[in-house]
Backbone bond lengths (Angstrom), bond angles and torsions (degrees), N, CA, C in turn:
res aa  C-N    CA-C-N  psi(-1)  N-CA   C-N-CA  omega(-1)  CA-C   N-CA-C  phi
1 V - - - 1.450 - - 1.531 110.09 -
2 V 1.330 116.40 -44.41 1.468 120.18 -179.26 1.529 110.18 -63.43
3 T 1.312 117.06 -43.72 1.466 120.28 179.72 1.521 110.65 -62.76
4 R 1.318 117.29 -43.77 1.477 119.95 178.74 1.524 110.76 -61.62
5 A 1.316 116.95 -41.30 1.465 120.36 179.41 1.526 110.91 -62.71
6 M 1.332 116.33 -46.10 1.465 119.78 -179.59 1.525 111.35 -65.49
7 R 1.330 116.95 -36.78 1.474 119.77 177.27 1.521 111.78 -63.30
8 R 1.302 116.63 -26.24 1.466 121.25 179.54 1.527 112.16 -91.40
9 G 1.333 115.66 7.11 1.458 119.89 175.70 1.508 114.85 81.02
10 L 1.310 117.77 21.58 1.457 121.27 -178.82 1.518 111.87 -97.05
11 Q 1.317 115.81 145.14 1.459 121.02 168.78 1.524 106.46 -81.54
12 V 1.321 116.55 141.56 1.455 121.34 -176.92 1.528 109.51 -110.87
13 A 1.325 115.79 133.28 1.456 122.26 174.21 1.522 106.83 -126.53
14 T 1.325 116.57 125.81 1.456 121.03 -175.46 1.518 110.07 -127.94
15 H 1.325 115.83 130.34 1.460 121.37 174.68 1.519 108.19 -81.01
16 A 1.321 116.24 129.99 1.457 121.51 178.42 1.515 108.37 -150.20
17 I 1.308 116.78 112.31 1.457 120.76 -179.08 1.525 108.75 -104.41
18 G 1.316 115.81 121.13 1.456 121.98 -180.00 1.514 111.82 106.99
19 D 1.326 115.92 155.89 1.460 119.92 -174.44 1.519 112.98 -67.80
20 A 1.333 119.40 -36.17 1.472 120.76 178.86 1.521 110.85 -67.14
21 A 1.312 116.88 -42.06 1.463 120.44 178.96 1.526 110.70 -65.81
22 A 1.317 116.81 -41.92 1.467 120.50 178.01 1.520 110.39 -61.48
23 R 1.330 117.55 -40.10 1.467 121.09 179.37 1.529 110.72 -64.58
24 Q 1.322 117.65 -39.57 1.467 120.97 178.06 1.529 110.81 -62.68
25 V 1.325 115.80 -42.84 1.466 119.67 178.61 1.529 110.25 -64.56
26 L 1.315 117.38 -44.84 1.466 119.81 179.13 1.528 111.33 -63.46
27 D 1.324 117.50 -36.33 1.471 120.25 175.35 1.528 110.39 -60.81
28 A 1.324 116.33 -44.91 1.471 120.49 179.39 1.522 111.01 -65.64
29 Y 1.326 117.52 -43.30 1.464 120.88 178.18 1.523 110.99 -62.06
30 E 1.334 116.50 -44.42 1.459 120.11 -178.04 1.526 110.94 -62.21
31 A 1.323 117.30 -43.97 1.464 121.02 178.40 1.524 110.90 -64.47
32 A 1.317 117.05 -43.44 1.465 121.01 -178.35 1.525 111.45 -68.28
33 I 1.319 117.20 -39.98 1.466 120.46 177.72 1.522 109.46 -64.10
34 G 1.324 116.93 -39.98 1.461 120.88 177.27 1.521 112.33 -63.04
35 A 1.322 116.62 -36.71 1.464 121.52 -177.58 1.522 113.22 -81.08
36 T 1.328 116.62 -26.06 1.470 119.62 -171.60 1.518 114.62 -120.98
37 G 1.312 117.40 -12.80 1.460 120.77 -171.88 1.517 111.95 85.16
38 G 1.328 116.72 -5.11 1.461 120.91 173.56 1.504 116.20 98.58
39 G 1.313 117.60 -21.35 1.456 118.87 -179.80 1.516 111.97 73.13
40 P 1.327 115.79 -172.81 1.470 120.13 -177.16 1.525 111.76 -77.64
41 G 1.303 113.94 156.49 1.461 119.16 173.78 1.508 112.80 71.59
42 R 1.320 114.73 -170.65 1.461 121.76 179.38 1.517 108.67 -119.24
43 H 1.300 115.49 140.65 1.454 121.79 -179.49 1.527 108.51 -86.82
44 R 1.347 115.98 160.65 1.465 120.92 -172.48 1.509 111.59 -126.59
45 L 1.318 114.90 142.04 1.458 122.78 170.26 1.520 106.12 -109.58
46 E 1.324 115.90 108.64 1.469 121.49 -178.51 1.519 110.16 -82.82
47 H 1.295 117.20 140.38 1.471 125.94 -178.93 1.523 110.98 70.88
48 A 1.303 116.15 43.90 1.470 121.22 -178.54 1.524 112.71 -81.35
49 Q 1.325 117.10 17.26 1.457 118.42 -179.94 1.529 112.44 -74.54
50 V 1.316 118.45 -14.67 1.461 122.31 176.01 1.527 107.08 -122.18
51 I 1.334 116.39 98.30 1.459 121.27 -175.06 1.534 108.44 -147.96
52 A 1.310 116.01 144.68 1.468 120.56 179.49 1.522 109.89 -68.27
53 D 1.325 116.45 146.41 1.467 121.53 -179.80 1.532 111.60 -54.16
54 A 1.324 117.31 -41.66 1.468 120.87 -178.16 1.531 111.68 -62.69
55 D 1.319 116.78 -29.21 1.465 119.53 -178.29 1.522 113.11 -81.10
56 V 1.316 117.72 -15.53 1.468 120.29 175.55 1.526 109.29 -62.64
57 A 1.321 117.29 -42.90 1.466 121.41 177.63 1.522 111.10 -63.29
58 R 1.316 117.12 -35.80 1.470 120.10 177.32 1.529 111.27 -65.07
59 L 1.320 116.42 -40.22 1.466 119.93 176.77 1.527 110.25 -55.46
60 V 1.309 114.96 -47.42 1.467 120.67 -178.84 1.527 110.17 -63.62
61 R 1.326 116.45 -49.55 1.464 121.00 -176.82 1.529 111.70 -61.26
62 L 1.326 117.05 -38.89 1.460 121.33 -178.25 1.529 112.67 -83.86
63 G 1.333 117.17 -11.33 1.457 120.36 -178.14 1.519 112.83 73.29
64 V 1.327 117.08 25.24 1.462 122.45 -179.61 1.522 109.05 -85.33
65 I 1.311 116.03 136.07 1.463 121.28 177.98 1.523 109.19 -79.33
66 A 1.306 116.84 127.69 1.464 122.33 174.29 1.521 107.52 -89.50
67 S 1.312 116.27 102.56 1.457 121.29 179.69 1.529 108.10 -89.44
68 V 1.322 115.23 112.24 1.458 121.30 -174.55 1.526 109.42 -112.39
69 Q 1.317 115.85 134.76 1.452 121.95 175.11 1.523 106.98 -110.96
70 P 1.334 117.30 97.97 1.468 120.52 -174.77 1.524 113.85 -54.31
71 T 1.295 117.21 -33.12 1.467 118.89 -178.25 1.523 111.57 -64.94
72 H 1.341 117.36 -25.55 1.465 120.95 179.24 1.535 112.99 -86.92
73 A 1.308 117.58 -12.68 1.472 120.29 -175.87 1.523 111.43 -56.56
74 T 1.310 117.73 -38.17 1.464 119.69 -178.23 1.520 112.23 -77.56
75 S 1.316 117.75 -28.82 1.474 118.90 -179.36 1.525 112.05 -90.42
76 D 1.323 118.97 -22.86 1.465 121.60 -176.52 1.518 114.00 -91.37
77 W 1.311 118.31 -8.88 1.467 120.64 -172.65 1.524 112.31 -55.24
78 R 1.327 118.12 -34.61 1.465 119.58 -176.63 1.534 112.24 -72.18
79 W 1.315 117.71 -17.18 1.464 120.86 177.90 1.493 110.00 -75.61
């Protein structure tokens, strides 16, 4: 789905709460960017307040926007 969206020139924004979900989204973004060049604009990872340290570097490398909602940081930590 992500690859098809990028091939059509769309920016992708995906909600992912928790480090495992964020990693899955980054895996999909990385594969799609590799297959398509990424398309226009920058893609977004919504709810990036709970993310593994190793994936922060991936966000930077892929040019993905980490969309953080501070109010959710206290309620999402257990995810």
